[in-house]
Kinemage of the C-alpha trace (Angstrom):
@kinemage 1
@onewidth
@group {chain A} dominant
@subgroup {mainchain}
@vectorlist {calphas} color= white
{ca met a 1} P -38.808 -8.237 17.727
{ca pro a 2} L -35.959 -8.254 20.351
{ca lys a 3} L -32.820 -6.593 20.259
{ca glu a 4} L -29.716 -8.410 19.846
{ca gln a 5} L -27.365 -7.689 22.830
{ca lys a 6} L -23.670 -6.796 21.506
{ca pro a 7} L -20.997 -9.080 23.257
{ca pro a 8} L -18.993 -6.888 25.920
{ca ile a 9} L -15.707 -5.678 24.895
{ca val a 10} L -12.910 -8.243 26.006
{ca gly a 11} L -10.958 -6.934 28.713
{ca phe a 12} L -13.673 -4.355 29.928
{ca asp a 13} L -16.131 -6.305 31.093
{ca gly a 14} L -14.898 -6.498 34.930
{ca leu a 15} L -13.683 -2.877 34.749
{ca lys a 16} L -15.536 -0.869 36.878
{ca glu a 17} L -14.006 2.735 35.962
{ca leu a 18} L -10.858 3.944 34.234
{ca pro a 19} L -8.031 4.256 36.207
{ca ser a 20} L -6.784 7.736 37.094
{ca phe a 21} L -4.020 9.732 35.427
{ca glu a 22} L -1.770 9.268 38.577
{ca ala a 23} L -1.785 5.656 38.176
{ca leu a 24} L -0.640 6.100 34.332
{ca ala a 25} L 1.379 9.071 34.712
{ca pro a 26} L 4.576 6.994 35.024
{ca phe a 27} L 3.834 5.192 31.722
{ca val a 28} L 2.816 8.351 30.018
{ca arg a 29} L 6.316 10.013 30.835
{ca arg a 30} L 8.285 7.087 29.836
{ca ser a 31} L 6.489 7.574 26.264
{ca leu a 32} L 6.857 10.589 25.675
{ca lys a 33} L 10.795 10.565 26.621
{ca arg a 34} L 12.563 10.910 23.210
{ca pro a 35} L 15.386 8.133 22.376
{ca gln a 36} L 18.685 10.234 22.696
{ca ile a 37} L 20.066 9.157 18.951
{ca arg a 38} L 23.990 9.088 19.071
{ca thr a 39} L 25.170 10.551 15.685
{ca arg a 40} L 28.346 8.593 14.358
{ca trp a 41} L 29.521 10.574 11.514
{ca pro a 42} L 29.821 14.151 10.592
{ca pro a 43} L 27.197 16.706 10.379
{ca pro a 44} L 26.141 17.317 6.966
{ca gly a 45} L 27.654 20.467 5.134
{ca thr a 46} L 31.346 19.516 6.493
{ca thr a 47} L 33.763 18.003 4.446
{ca ala a 48} L 35.688 16.570 7.533
{ca arg a 49} L 37.128 12.574 6.575
{ca leu a 50} L 37.136 10.135 9.074
{ca arg a 51} L 40.094 9.471 10.468
{ca arg a 52} L 41.543 6.498 8.974
{ca ser a 53} L 42.932 4.522 12.088
{ca thr a 54} L 39.574 4.627 13.393
{ca met a 55} L 37.914 3.036 9.897
{ca ala a 56} L 40.409 0.012 9.871
{ca glu a 57} L 39.513 -1.342 13.363
{ca arg a 58} L 35.839 -1.611 13.574
{ca pro a 59} L 33.340 -2.626 10.631
{ca thr a 60} L 31.822 0.137 8.362
{ca leu a 61} L 28.586 0.792 7.223
{ca leu a 62} L 28.174 3.093 4.483
{ca tyr a 63} L 24.993 4.369 2.774
{ca asp a 64} L 23.270 7.284 1.095
{ca gly a 65} L 23.376 10.610 3.151
{ca asp a 66} L 21.955 12.403 0.340
{ca cys a 67} L 18.691 9.949 0.020
{ca gly a 68} L 16.552 10.974 3.324
{ca phe a 69} L 14.601 7.395 3.150
{ca cys a 70} L 18.442 5.700 3.510
{ca thr a 71} L 19.088 8.214 6.320
{ca gln a 72} L 16.051 7.567 7.996
{ca ala a 73} L 16.766 3.833 7.861
{ca val a 74} L 20.136 3.711 9.083
{ca asn a 75} L 19.044 5.909 12.356
{ca ile a 76} L 16.287 3.632 13.167
{ca ala a 77} L 18.650 0.566 12.365
{ca val a 78} L 21.505 2.251 15.056
{ca arg a 79} L 18.807 3.291 17.369
{ca leu a 80} L 17.530 -0.175 17.596
{ca leu a 81} L 20.980 -2.486 16.906
{ca asp a 82} L 23.564 -0.189 18.639
{ca pro a 83} L 26.239 -1.603 16.162
{ca asp a 84} L 29.465 -2.238 17.012
{ca ala a 85} L 30.652 -0.554 13.744
{ca ile a 86} L 30.826 3.061 11.889
{ca val a 87} L 27.976 3.915 10.432
{ca thr a 88} L 28.603 7.067 8.396
{ca pro a 89} L 27.259 8.254 4.662
{ca trp a 90} L 29.758 7.269 1.621
{ca gln a 91} L 29.846 10.794 1.012
{ca tyr a 92} L 32.215 11.644 4.322
{ca ala a 93} L 33.902 8.551 4.311
{ca asp a 94} L 38.166 7.495 2.552
{ca leu a 95} L 36.537 5.388 -0.264
{ca asp a 96} L 40.323 4.911 -1.549
{ca thr a 97} L 41.019 3.440 1.719
{ca leu a 98} L 37.861 1.378 2.325
{ca gly a 99} L 38.786 -0.189 -1.195
{ca val a 100} L 35.443 0.780 -2.793
{ca thr a 101} L 33.891 3.282 -5.884
{ca ala a 102} L 31.605 5.947 -5.709
{ca glu a 103} L 29.699 4.329 -7.788
{ca arg a 104} L 29.187 1.009 -6.083
{ca ala a 105} L 28.605 3.211 -2.732
{ca asp a 106} L 25.790 4.915 -4.679
{ca arg a 107} L 24.234 1.916 -5.578
{ca glu a 108} L 23.898 0.378 -2.614
{ca ala a 109} L 24.878 0.042 0.967
{ca leu a 110} L 28.048 -1.089 1.797
{ca trp a 111} L 28.964 -3.031 4.614
{ca ile a 112} L 33.447 -3.484 5.083
{ca glu a 113} L 35.287 -5.615 7.335
{ca pro a 114} L 37.962 -4.028 8.895
{ca gly a 115} L 41.958 -5.654 7.769
{ca thr a 116} L 39.986 -7.797 4.860
{ca ala a 117} L 38.706 -7.126 1.554
{ca asp a 118} L 35.421 -8.392 2.512
{ca val a 119} L 32.827 -5.537 1.102
{ca his a 120} L 29.125 -7.101 1.383
{ca gly a 121} L 26.669 -4.791 -0.722
{ca gly a 122} L 22.824 -4.502 -0.649
{ca ala a 123} L 20.960 -7.087 1.200
{ca glu a 124} L 24.233 -8.916 2.399
{ca ala a 125} L 25.425 -5.365 4.766
{ca val a 126} L 21.498 -5.342 5.647
{ca ala a 127} L 22.526 -9.184 6.732
{ca gln a 128} L 25.906 -7.993 8.342
{ca leu a 129} L 24.315 -4.908 10.210
{ca leu a 130} L 21.869 -7.611 11.897
{ca lys a 131} L 23.990 -9.878 12.969
{ca gln a 132} L 25.535 -6.886 15.005
{ca gly a 133} L 22.405 -7.049 16.710
{ca pro a 134} L 22.064 -7.336 20.882
{ca cys a 135} L 19.435 -9.829 21.029
{ca arg a 136} L 19.454 -13.096 19.621
{ca pro a 137} L 16.571 -12.536 16.970
{ca trp a 138} L 18.298 -9.980 15.182
{ca arg a 139} L 20.918 -11.829 14.952
{ca leu a 140} L 19.116 -14.901 13.859
{ca ala a 141} L 17.390 -12.617 11.229
{ca gly a 142} L 21.188 -11.781 9.857
{ca gln a 143} L 22.128 -15.122 9.741
{ca ala a 144} L 18.895 -16.356 7.972
{ca met a 145} L 19.343 -14.080 5.279
{ca thr a 146} L 23.309 -15.324 4.120
{ca leu a 147} L 21.361 -18.444 3.554
{ca pro a 148} L 19.627 -19.507 0.263
{ca pro a 149} L 16.952 -19.207 -0.775
{ca ile a 150} L 16.100 -16.441 1.661
{ca ser a 151} L 19.028 -14.458 0.657
{ca trp a 152} L 18.012 -14.536 -3.190
{ca ile a 153} L 14.413 -13.265 -1.623
{ca ala a 154} L 16.352 -10.564 0.700
{ca gln a 155} L 18.147 -9.266 -2.595
{ca leu a 156} L 15.105 -8.851 -4.557
{ca val a 157} L 13.615 -7.033 -1.661
{ca tyr a 158} L 16.818 -4.840 -1.374
{ca arg a 159} L 16.894 -3.839 -5.249
{ca val a 160} L 12.972 -3.229 -5.075
{ca val a 161} L 13.664 -0.892 -2.534
{ca ala a 162} L 16.588 0.816 -4.185
{ca leu a 163} L 14.733 1.224 -6.799
{ca asn a 164} L 11.959 3.118 -5.285
{ca arg a 165} L 13.210 4.781 -2.599
{ca his a 166} L 12.147 8.242 -3.638
{ca arg a 167} L 8.724 6.469 -3.242
{ca leu a 168} L 9.055 5.660 0.181
{ca pro a 169} L 8.811 8.142 3.192
{ca gly a 170} L 11.284 10.659 3.930
{ca gly a 171} L 12.625 9.661 0.369
{ca thr a 172} L 12.439 12.924 -1.809
{ca val a 173} L 12.883 13.285 -5.854
{ca ala a 174} L 17.277 13.541 -5.116
{ca cys a 175} L 17.022 10.036 -4.034
{ca ser a 176} L 16.452 8.705 -7.688
{ca leu a 177} L 19.109 10.853 -9.121
{ca pro a 178} L 22.531 9.713 -9.539
{ca ala a 179} L 25.486 10.920 -7.086
{ca his a 180} L 26.833 13.456 -9.554
{ca leu a 181} L 23.623 15.214 -10.417
{ca arg a 182} L 22.648 15.619 -6.672
{ca ser a 183} L 25.966 17.186 -5.761
{ca ala a 184} L 25.716 19.404 -8.812
{ca gly a 185} L 22.564 20.718 -7.700
{ca arg a 186} L 23.758 21.257 -4.392
{ca glu a 187} L 26.652 23.376 -5.044
{ca gly a 188} L 23.639 25.896 -7.089
{ca glu a 189} L 24.893 24.868 -10.619
{ca thr a 190} L 22.054 23.069 -12.505
{ca ala a 191} L 21.897 19.095 -13.807
{ca asn a 192} L 20.825 20.324 -17.493
{ca pro a 193} L 22.575 23.403 -17.768
{ca pro a 194} L 20.400 25.645 -20.055
{ca thr a 195} L 21.106 25.482 -24.098
{ca thr a 196} L 21.967 29.010 -26.119
{ca pro a 197} L 20.538 29.090 -29.235
């Protein structure tokens, strides 16, 4: 019985030898360079507040800086979209000036338009961030996320992700705790103080 011949791998049928490293070196060097991440918020551990004048001039995106998944997602978004906005954890923002509560900021990401009372939360905040994108596909995706029924689906997906962020890559158990319990643990106190009999 004759053996079946395997078809050649597509793309290698006319290749006689592998390219030399010197020919691939520019591509390898370019892929090894790490992108420069520009931070737009005070470093963790500081108590610095953002200046009120800066927050009044540009849109502001607030997110949960204690959540590893949220921080990682925002860093990726800032690197890809480079928005003309202030991107900061809500823990370092002046919430009174922005007109939002700590409870709402802990529950969802917030996009605050300057000079107006427009506060977009959850999937709407993500849509506003996408509208700041550098190219048309990002802006179209952000625009589409504001139209029903896509906006309904986006809100549902955002809720599921927000409720399960401690299970996602970069998330920790602290992501599932409310903000007042996370800050208590960080200051050396225990969330549930021991009871004495």
